C-alpha positions as CSV (number, residue, x, y, z in Angstrom):
1,X,0.0,0.2,0.0
2,X,1.1,3.4,-0.8
3,X,1.8,6.0,1.6
4,X,-0.5,8.3,2.2
5,X,1.4,12.0,2.9
6,X,-0.6,15.2,3.5
7,X,0.3,18.7,1.6
8,X,-0.1,22.0,2.3
9,X,-1.9,24.1,-0.9
10,X,-2.3,27.4,-2.1
11,X,-3.9,29.3,0.7
12,X,-5.1,27.4,3.9
13,X,-5.9,23.9,1.3
14,X,-4.3,20.9,3.5
15,X,-4.7,17.5,0.9
16,X,-3.9,13.8,1.3
17,X,-1.7,12.5,-1.3
18,X,-0.4,9.0,-2.6
19,X,3.1,8.8,-2.3
20,X,3.0,5.7,-4.9
21,X,6.2,6.4,-6.4
22,X,8.3,6.1,-3.1
23,X,9.9,9.4,-3.2
24,X,12.0,10.2,-0.2
25,X,10.4,13.2,1.3
26,X,10.8,15.0,4.1
27,X,9.1,17.7,6.4
28,X,8.8,20.9,4.2
29,X,10.0,19.4,1.3
30,X,8.3,21.7,-1.7
31,X,6.8,19.0,-4.0
32,X,4.6,18.6,-7.3
33,X,1.1,16.8,-7.0
34,X,-1.9,15.7,-9.1
35,X,-4.4,18.8,-8.2
36,X,-7.5,19.6,-9.0
37,X,-7.0,21.3,-12.2
38,X,-3.9,19.5,-13.2
39,X,-0.2,19.9,-11.3
40,X,0.2,22.0,-8.4
41,X,3.2,23.0,-6.0
42,X,3.0,22.0,-2.6
43,X,4.6,21.5,0.7
44,X,4.4,18.3,2.6
45,X,3.5,18.7,6.4
46,X,2.7,15.5,7.6
47,X,4.2,12.3,6.6
48,X,3.8,10.1,10.1
49,X,1.7,7.2,9.1
50,X,0.1,7.3,12.6
51,X,-0.8,10.7,12.3
52,X,-2.3,10.8,9.1
53,X,-4.3,8.0,10.3
54,X,-5.8,10.0,13.1
55,X,-6.6,12.5,10.4
56,X,-8.6,10.0,8.9
57,X,-7.9,11.2,5.0
58,X,-10.9,8.5,3.4
59,X,-10.1,7.7,0.1
60,X,-7.1,9.8,-1.4
61,X,-7.0,9.1,-5.1
62,X,-4.3,12.0,-6.3
63,X,-0.4,11.0,-6.1
64,X,3.0,13.3,-5.6
65,X,4.3,13.4,-8.8
66,X,8.1,14.9,-8.6
67,X,10.0,16.9,-5.7
68,X,10.0,19.9,-6.9
69,X,13.3,21.2,-9.3
70,X,14.6,24.3,-10.0
71,X,12.5,25.0,-13.0
72,X,9.4,24.3,-10.7
73,X,10.4,26.8,-8.3
74,X,11.1,29.4,-10.8
75,X,7.7,28.9,-12.3
76,X,6.2,29.6,-9.1
77,X,7.5,32.7,-8.9
78,X,6.2,33.8,-11.9
79,X,3.2,32.8,-11.3
80,X,2.7,34.7,-8.3
81,X,3.9,37.8,-9.5
82,X,1.7,37.4,-12.4
83,X,-1.4,36.9,-9.4
84,X,-0.6,40.3,-8.5
85,X,-0.9,41.8,-11.7
86,X,-4.0,39.9,-12.4
87,X,-5.4,41.3,-8.7
88,X,-4.9,44.8,-9.1
89,X,-6.2,44.6,-13.0
90,X,-9.4,43.3,-11.9
91,X,-10.0,45.4,-9.3
92,X,-9.5,48.3,-12.0
93,X,-12.0,46.8,-14.0
94,X,-14.3,45.9,-11.4
95,X,-14.4,49.9,-10.7
96,X,-14.6,50.7,-14.2
97,X,-17.3,49.0,-14.8
98,X,-19.1,49.8,-11.8
99,X,-19.6,46.0,-10.6
100,X,-20.7,45.2,-7.2
101,X,-18.4,42.8,-6.3
102,X,-15.7,41.9,-4.0
103,X,-11.7,40.7,-5.3
104,X,-11.0,37.9,-2.9
105,X,-8.1,36.2,-4.0
106,X,-6.6,34.9,-8.1
107,X,-5.1,31.9,-8.4
108,X,-2.7,31.3,-11.2
109,X,-2.7,26.7,-12.4
110,X,0.7,25.9,-11.9
111,X,1.1,25.7,-16.0
112,X,-0.6,28.9,-16.5
113,X,-3.3,27.2,-18.6
114,X,-6.0,29.0,-16.1
115,X,-6.8,32.2,-14.0
116,X,-9.0,31.9,-11.2
117,X,-10.9,35.1,-9.8
118,X,-12.7,34.4,-6.4
119,X,-15.2,37.1,-5.4
120,X,-18.0,37.6,-2.8
121,X,-21.1,39.5,-3.8
122,X,-24.6,40.4,-2.4
123,X,-26.5,39.3,-5.3
124,X,-25.7,37.3,-9.0
125,X,-23.1,39.8,-11.1
126,X,-23.2,40.2,-14.5
127,X,-19.4,39.5,-15.2
128,X,-19.4,38.7,-19.0
129,X,-17.8,41.9,-20.2
130,X,-15.5,41.5,-17.4
131,X,-14.3,38.0,-18.6
132,X,-13.6,39.2,-21.7
133,X,-11.4,42.0,-20.4
134,X,-9.4,39.9,-18.6
135,X,-9.0,37.5,-21.4
136,X,-8.2,39.9,-23.3
137,X,-5.6,40.9,-21.4
138,X,-3.7,37.6,-20.2
139,X,-4.7,35.3,-23.2
140,X,-5.7,32.1,-21.6
141,X,-8.9,30.3,-19.9
142,X,-10.1,32.9,-17.2
143,X,-12.4,31.4,-14.3
144,X,-14.5,33.8,-11.9
145,X,-16.0,32.2,-8.9
146,X,-18.1,33.5,-6.4
147,X,-17.6,32.6,-2.9
148,X,-19.2,33.0,0.4
149,X,-18.0,35.4,3.2
150,X,-16.9,32.2,5.3
151,X,-14.8,30.5,2.4
152,X,-13.4,34.1,1.8
153,X,-12.3,33.9,4.9
154,X,-11.4,30.4,5.0
155,X,-9.2,31.4,1.8
156,X,-7.3,34.7,2.9
157,X,-6.9,33.3,6.4
158,X,-6.0,35.4,9.7
159,X,-6.2,36.2,13.3
160,X,-9.2,35.6,15.2
161,X,-10.7,37.3,18.6
162,X,-8.7,34.4,20.3
163,X,-5.6,35.3,19.2
164,X,-5.3,32.0,17.1
165,X,-5.4,31.3,13.0
166,X,-9.2,31.4,11.8
167,X,-10.6,27.5,12.9
168,X,-11.9,27.4,9.3
169,X,-8.4,27.8,7.7
170,X,-6.5,25.4,9.7
171,X,-8.8,22.5,11.0
172,X,-11.8,22.7,10.1
173,X,-13.1,20.4,7.1
174,X,-16.5,21.8,6.1
175,X,-18.6,24.9,8.2
176,X,-21.7,23.8,10.5
177,X,-24.8,26.1,11.2
178,X,-24.4,28.4,13.6
179,X,-27.5,30.5,15.2
180,X,-27.9,33.5,17.4
181,X,-29.9,30.7,19.8
182,X,-26.9,29.4,20.6
183,X,-25.2,32.7,21.8
184,X,-28.7,32.6,23.8
185,X,-28.1,29.7,25.5
186,X,-24.8,30.4,26.5
187,X,-25.8,33.7,28.6
188,X,-23.7,35.5,25.8
189,X,-23.8,39.2,25.5
190,X,-25.8,39.5,21.7
191,X,-23.5,42.4,20.8
192,X,-22.4,41.9,16.8
193,X,-19.4,42.7,17.3
194,X,-18.5,40.5,20.0
195,X,-20.2,37.2,18.8
196,X,-19.4,37.7,15.3
197,X,-16.0,36.3,13.4
198,X,-13.7,38.4,10.7
199,X,-16.2,37.0,8.1
200,X,-19.1,39.3,9.7
201,X,-21.0,36.0,10.3
202,X,-21.2,34.2,14.0
203,X,-18.5,32.5,15.1
204,X,-18.2,28.9,14.5
205,X,-16.8,28.7,17.8
206,X,-20.4,29.1,19.2
207,X,-21.0,25.5,19.0
208,X,-18.3,23.9,20.4
209,X,-19.3,23.9,24.0
210,X,-23.3,24.3,23.1
211,X,-23.0,20.3,24.1
212,X,-21.8,21.0,27.7
213,X,-24.2,24.2,28.6
214,X,-26.7,22.4,27.0
215,X,-26.3,19.1,29.1
216,X,-25.9,21.4,32.4
217,X,-28.7,23.5,31.8
218,X,-31.0,20.4,31.6
219,X,-30.0,19.4,35.2
220,X,-30.2,23.2,36.8
221,X,-32.9,24.3,38.4
222,X,-34.8,26.8,36.0
223,X,-35.4,30.2,37.3
224,X,-38.3,30.4,39.5
225,X,-37.7,27.4,40.8
226,X,-38.2,27.4,45.1
227,X,-35.5,25.3,46.7
228,X,-36.3,24.5,50.6
229,X,-33.1,24.7,52.9
230,X,-31.9,24.9,56.3
231,X,-32.3,28.6,56.3
232,X,-35.7,28.4,54.8
233,X,-37.0,29.1,51.4
234,X,-34.3,30.5,48.6
235,X,-35.9,31.4,44.9
236,X,-33.8,30.8,41.7
237,X,-33.0,33.9,40.1
238,X,-30.1,32.3,37.8
239,X,-28.1,30.0,36.3
240,X,-24.5,29.6,34.9
241,X,-24.7,26.4,33.2
242,X,-20.9,26.5,32.4
243,X,-20.2,26.7,36.1
244,X,-22.8,24.7,36.8
245,X,-24.1,26.9,39.8
246,X,-27.2,28.9,40.6
247,X,-27.7,32.0,42.0
248,X,-30.7,32.0,44.8
249,X,-32.8,35.0,46.7
250,X,-33.6,34.4,50.1
251,X,-36.9,36.1,52.1
252,X,-34.7,39.1,53.0
253,X,-33.8,40.1,49.1
254,X,-30.2,38.9,49.8
255,X,-28.6,36.8,46.9
256,X,-26.5,33.9,47.2
257,X,-24.5,31.6,44.6
258,X,-24.7,27.7,45.0
259,X,-23.1,25.5,43.4
260,X,-25.0,22.3,41.7
261,X,-23.1,19.9,44.0
262,X,-24.7,21.5,46.7
263,X,-28.2,21.9,45.7
264,X,-30.8,19.6,46.6
265,X,-31.7,16.3,44.9
266,X,-34.4,17.1,41.7
267,X,-35.8,17.0,39.6
268,X,-36.6,20.7,39.5
269,X,-39.7,22.1,37.8
270,X,-41.5,24.8,38.1
271,X,-45.6,24.4,39.0
272,X,-47.3,23.8,35.9
273,X,-44.3,21.8,34.2
274,X,-45.1,18.6,36.7
275,X,-49.0,16.5,36.6
276,X,-49.3,18.1,39.9
277,X,-52.6,19.2,38.4
278,X,-52.2,22.7,40.0
279,X,-52.3,24.4,36.4
280,X,-54.6,26.8,36.3
281,X,-57.3,26.7,33.8
282,X,-57.0,23.2,33.3
283,X,-60.8,22.4,33.4
284,X,-61.9,21.8,36.8
285,X,-58.2,21.3,38.4
286,X,-57.4,22.9,41.6
287,X,-56.6,26.4,41.5
288,X,-53.0,27.2,41.3
289,X,-51.9,28.3,45.3
290,X,-51.0,31.2,46.7
291,X,-47.4,32.7,45.4
292,X,-46.0,31.6,48.7
293,X,-47.1,28.2,48.0
294,X,-46.8,28.2,44.0
295,X,-43.6,25.1,42.6
296,X,-42.8,21.9,43.9
297,X,-40.1,22.6,47.2
298,X,-37.2,20.7,47.1
299,X,-36.4,20.0,50.6
300,X,-32.7,19.6,51.9
């Protein structure tokens, strides 16, 4: 079985390739591999079989063609210079034609048989005339690809509010839905500037600890629950799911913080959520008790 090696390609892309030619490779070696549209240049970043297996590469079919030679490195330098030129020219034509699109990145194929322009836009853009301008200037195949703002951040890369490189450009293989409800469940500030990433969308990391928050919230008493203690009955005013603690108010109006381990055993629920029959307006069911008796009381 051929050795599987992970190679870093343009931008933040990392893919697995077969070393079917049994090349002697070291980390950070420059190699020419089979890309999506022909040959492309990359760097070897992982070759240990145990670590590769942990990343679950799946079905790998593309191969490493050869170690990069001096001619290949010169070709890559010329491609980088052409990308810079193409980026500037494309932005000029976008401004001249007043197109509502933002150019994100330009990628020149290794053999210069294709130039791909990646852009973002709020709506569909008629860029047919722009393609003609670019084809006339560079005399090669031109492709314009519209991508989302998250894909743009993944390709461009950067540093997040945590001080680390973007998750999407380092280890995430695919994007997953992130909603405002996730921030509410974690009692986070709903200020868009605090919960949005560099892409302008909700941060992907809002979902990382959501399962733990939900597990903690399920076993903590909800707000309004009355709990019997040795010093009287207290009412839960707020909960801290991550720390697994609750804040309670006693008869004198003072608030206290209690850890989950120090609470009397549950289950906890407010009256009306149980089957005690004290739900108001229940077709002949007993009326709700006075406020000082509402809700089950968990005795210590």
